[in-house]
N, C-alpha and C positions, 0 to 999 in steps of 0.2 A: 745917328738918325733920330730926328725929332719925332716924339711920340704923337700919334694922331690925336687931334683934339675933337672932342665930341660936344656938340651944341644941342642941348635938350630944350626943345620948345614945346613939344607935345609928348603925350604918353607913348606914342609909337616910337619916338626917338629913344625913350628909356628902354623899351623892349628890345630895340635893335642893339642897344649898348649891352644889355644883359646877355643877348645871344652871342655877341662877339666876345664878351668878357665874362665867362661863367663864374670866375672867382668873385666878381662883383655880386652875382646872384646869391652866393653863400653869405657874403657880408650883409647883404640886404635882408636875407632871411633871419640872421641873428638879430638884426635890429627890430624886425617886425614881430617875430615869434618869441614866445616866452621859452624859458629853459625847459619847462615841462613838456611843451609841445615838440620841441626839438628832440627831446629824449624819448618821445612816445614810440617811434619806430623801433628803437633799441629795446625798450621795455616790452613792447608787444612781441618782439622776437624771443625775448627771455621768457615771457609768459607762455608763448607757444611751445617752447622747449620744455618748460616745466609741466605743461598739460600733457605733452607727449610722453614725458618720463613717467608721470603718474599713471597714464593709461597703460604704459608698458608694465608697470608694477601690478596693476589690476589684472592684466592679461596673464601675468605670471602666477598671480594668486588663483585665478580661475583654472589655469592649467594644473596647478598643484591640487586644487579641490577636485578636479576631474580625475586626477591620478588616484587620490585618496578614495573617491567614490568607486572607481573601478576596482581598487584593491578591496574595498569593503564588500562590493557585490561579489567579487571572486571568493572572498572569505565566506560569505553567506552561502554561495553555491557549494563550496567545499564542505561546510557544516551540514548542509542539506544532504549532500551525497553520503557523508559519513553516517548521518542519522538514518538514511534509507538503508545503507548497508547493515547498520546495527539492527534495524527493525527486521530486515530479512534474516539475519543470523538468529535473532530471538524467535522469529516465526518458525524457522527450521528446527530450532531447539525445542520449541513448544510442540511442534508436530512429532518430533522424535520422542519426546517425553510422553505424549498422548499415546503414540504407538506402543511404547514400552509398557505403559500402564495397561493398554488393551491386551497385549500379549500375555502379560503377567496375570491379568484377570481371566483371560480365556484358559490359561493353563490350570488355574485354581478351579475354575468351573468344570473343566474336563475331568479333573481328578475326583471331584465331589458330586457331580451332577446325578449319578445313579443313586447315591445315598439320599440325596434330596428328593428325587422323584419317588423313591420307594417310601420315604417317610411321610411326605406331604401330599402326594397324589395317589399313592398306592400302586405303583408300577413294579411288577416283578419281571425277572429275566431281562432286566434293562441292558441294552447293548448299544454301544456307540458305533455307528456305521463308519468304517474306514473309507477314505476317499477312493481307494482302488476298487473296493467292493461296490461302492456307490456308482462309479463310472461304468463298471461292467454291467450293472443292472440297467443304467440309463441308456447305454449304447443300444440295447435291444429295443427300447421304446423309441429311440430316434430312428432306427431302421424300420420300425413298424409305422412311423409317421405320427405317433401319438404326441410326441414333443419334438421341437426343433433342436438343431445343434446349439443355437444360441441359448435356448432354455436349459439345455443340459449343462452348458458352461455356467449359466446363472445359478442353478441349483448347487453346482459344485463349489460355489463361493460361500455357501452356508457354513457358519462356524461349527455347528453340530447337528447331526440328524440322529435321533434316538428311536429305537424300536423296543417294544416290550409288551407285556400282557397286563391289562388292567385287572387288579386283584378282585374287584367286586363282580365284574361281568365276564372275566376270562377272555375278554376281547383283545385282539392284537391292535395296538395303536402305534402311531408314529408322531414324533414331536420334532418340529423345526425350530432351531434355537439360533438367535443372533446374540452375540456378546459384544457390548460396547460400553466403554468406561462412562462416557457421557451420551445418554440416549438422545437421538435426534429424529427428525422426520424421515431422513433417509433410511434409518434402521427399521422404522415401521413399514415403509413402502417395500423394502427388500423382503422382510419376513413374510408379509402377506402375499407378495408376488410369488415367492418361492414355495410357500406352502400350497398355493393353488396349483402349481405345476406338479408337486408331489402327489396331490390328491388325484390328478389325472393318471399318474403312474400307478399308485397303489390302490386306486378306487376305494379309498377310505378317507374319512375325515382326518386331517392332520392338525395337531394342536400347535399354534404359533406361540412361542415364548421369547421375550426379550429379557436378557439379564444384563444389569449394569449397576453403576454406583450413583449416577446423578441423572435426574430427569426433572423437567419443569412441570408445574401443576397443570399447565395447558395441555402438554403432551400426555400427561397421566390420564386426564379426562378423555382425551382423544382415544387412547388405547382401550379404555373401558367401553366406549361406544363401539369400537371395532371388534370387541371381544378378543383382544389379544392379551394374553397373560403377561404380567411383568413381575420380575423378581429383582428387588433392589438389594444389593449386597452391602450391608453395613459393616463397619469395621469390626463389630463384635458379634456378627451373626454367625451362629454355629450350625453346621450341617453334620448331624451325628458326631459331634465332638470335633469336627474339622473346622478350624478357624479360616474364614474367608477374609 
């Protein structure tokens, strides 16, 4: 069969030919376009693939950075938790040590207090009131309505209550004593509050004394204004030969 002949007189004839013969269109394109232009779609596809690959690498790096940051934050939280636990342990140990020092100081004061009061204040027949004896006395005053149950319990927390006879006047006196290794505002408030309760009970002036090893200059001045006696126990202070 004889191949169809195409007569091209106008541009429209050329277009019709290219529609019927697509292979002619490719040949025409090769003639018209440069090699670079022909390869442009392929290169663009390659470029797009390369861009996508690099973006994928960047995403992976960001993911890795996020994981490292999360690990770092977790590590910091663990360090903070350990530090807080350590601080709590140290705080408990410090409290325990302070309590131990306080108990030790209170024991030494209890053993030597009458010797000190006799030598430096002139108290005779010095007697430390035992807690059982004290509460028996205070119960009567609670029943009479002179002090409340809360006040009785408060006075019962005093470290020492001393009774005795003042050498010069032969007058019976009472002394309320707080013992604290490091003297603070709370010790001052307690000894004043409790001595005022005892004054209602005994109807006599009660001498407040705070005994300790450490006190700030500010608190020392405050005690002087409040007329509260303070005894600082130094490492080499002797009470009638007894080392405190």
